[in-house]
C-alpha positions, 0 to 999 in steps of 0.5 A: 826247739824249746828255750833251755839254758845255754850257760850255767846259772849261778848255783844256789845252796843245796836246799834241805832234803825232804823226800826221795825221788819218784821211781823208787818206792812207787808202784812199778810201771810196765815199761822202763828205759834206763839211759846213761848220758854224758854231759860237758867236761867244764863245770859251767857246761856240766851245770847248764846241762843238769839244769836243762835236763831238770826243765825237760823232766819238769815239762814231761812230768807235767805233760807241757810241751814246748810251744809249736802251732801252724804259725811256727817258723818252717825255716827253723828246727821245730821246738818239739820231736812230735811223735806224741803230737802237740797237745798239752795234758797228754796221758803220761801213763804213770810216768816217773823219771828218776835221775842218778849222778855218777862220780864222773859227773861230780868230777866234772861239776867240780864238787869238793870230795867232802861234799860228795856221796861218800860211798860213790865211786866208778863201778869196779868192773874187774873186781866184780868179775865183769867184762861188759860190752860197754864199760862206760857208765856215763855221767848221768842216768835216767830211769824212765818208767811208764805204762806206755813205752812210747812215753818212755821213748819220747822223754829220752828222745826229747832230752837228746833232741833238745840238748844235741851237742851238750848231752850225748847217749852212752848207752840205753836199755829197755825192759818190760814186766808183766806184773804190777801192783796196779788193780787189774794187772798181774800181781807180783805173786804171779810175776815170774822172771824170764827163767820161769821162776817167781821173782822178787819174793824176798825183796824189801817191802816198800809198801809197809806203812811203818817204813821199816825197810826205808833205813836200808834204801835211803841214806841218813847221815845220822845212821852211818855209824850203824852200817855193818862192818867188814868181816874180820880176817879170820871170821868164825864159821857163821853158816853151819860149816866146819871151816870159816869163809874166806873173803876178798882182801880188797873189800871196801870198808863202809863210809865213815860219814855222809853229807847232810844233803844226802839225806833221803838220797839213794845209791843206785846200781844198774847191771844189764845182762844177757842170759843163755836160754839155749842152755837154761831152757834144755836144763832138767827142771830139778837142775834149774830148781838146784840152781835157784834154790826154790821150786819152780811151780810154787816158788817155795824154798826147796827145804820146804814142800812144793806148795804155793802156800809156802811161797813166803815161808822162810827157808829151813836153813835160816834156822838151820844152816847145816841143812843143805837141801837148798844147795850152798851154791843156789842163788837164793843162798849166795845172794841172801845167806841169812846169817847173823846181821845179814839182813842189814845188807839187803837191797831193794831190787826194781829190775825189769826182764830185758827183751830186745830184738837183733838180726839173729833173733831175740836177746833175753836177759835182766835189767838189774836195778837196785837201790840201797843206803850204801854200795860197799855194805850192800850190793858190792858186798853181796856180789863179791863177798857172797855171790862171786866168792867161791870160798863162801860160806866155806873154802871150795864152795863155789860161785852163785850157780846162776852165773853159769847162765849169763852169756854177756854183761852189756853195761851198767854203773853206780850212781847216786840219786839225789833227794828232793827239796819239795816232796811235791816237785819231782824235779826238785833234786839238786847237787851241791854247788861246790 
């Protein structure tokens, strides 16, 4: 195996952040493996594992393999896994590797509480209303994307191969999508989720040259004070209803500050679920549209016309919240109610349909992946205060209707994706030394 550090080197000061990691704003490749990893519990071992992981990523992202040829010793374990051969400069098929760190990794690294991402905590499965098959989120998560699934597999295989006994796999999920912004591929406007509806139409725009939505995706310590606050105990009816919404009493407040090194970092949420297609596929078309809040054919909101030209037209309920042609329990209305200030809670979704075989058939679902400048004011608020909250926008409304078609929550977690100190080096991410 290739030479990687076995003991932790002296940890330098965290360099100044200049850019976000790859794999967030770039064009999404067709395949992804998201893998949660466990690292050693002692600070020196944890740092050594992180350092080794960065070295492997650097080799994969430069198409450079550990040396192996006809003269390599046959008595030792080979330095490379070998499934893509032994020649350098191999086609990476637009490979990106995005690395996220969980709160448990910061614990193992011994990093002081004041120097950690302030909105990062273990994912609160119970508060989210979830009972995952695998509740362990691991210490490190890798989002490995490529147009070639073999390349995705090779990256994860090498990490586990070269760091056997030091880095272990907690869980891995593979996703695939048929749309891409690359020339000659299916466009996002044609990209449909496995449930048959056009997906991602209200997502943040990362292609905007003015970077307007960057402020919702990446941390800026100077802007933390502008995060939306918790709603008051008795909020006024803000969504056209006669009675005000009731919110969970234990919603997390926004962070008061963020360390300087977190600028251009991003909070990553992963939630992998299976969906009950036996029930979904046999539901009437009109019922499916009521669940989502959009027409299946055109993608337009139900309070507009079923016309593809209306795909990107805002819903009528945005200006008239008393209009309930789009049901209050529909997914589009529970996930983005479009009330005053709600635009500051939006997240950037970069999910993939989940398709995997089993001994009984095929599992289908969603590998939900999102990035945001916070968790408490964005994903967690959306999920707990709106989608899961049966008393939003008014008492007795009910939860997001789409939850009725989830058959299982598999795994997931909360992570922080550190920024880069060199915009030209995708492995120049780092965490503080203490």
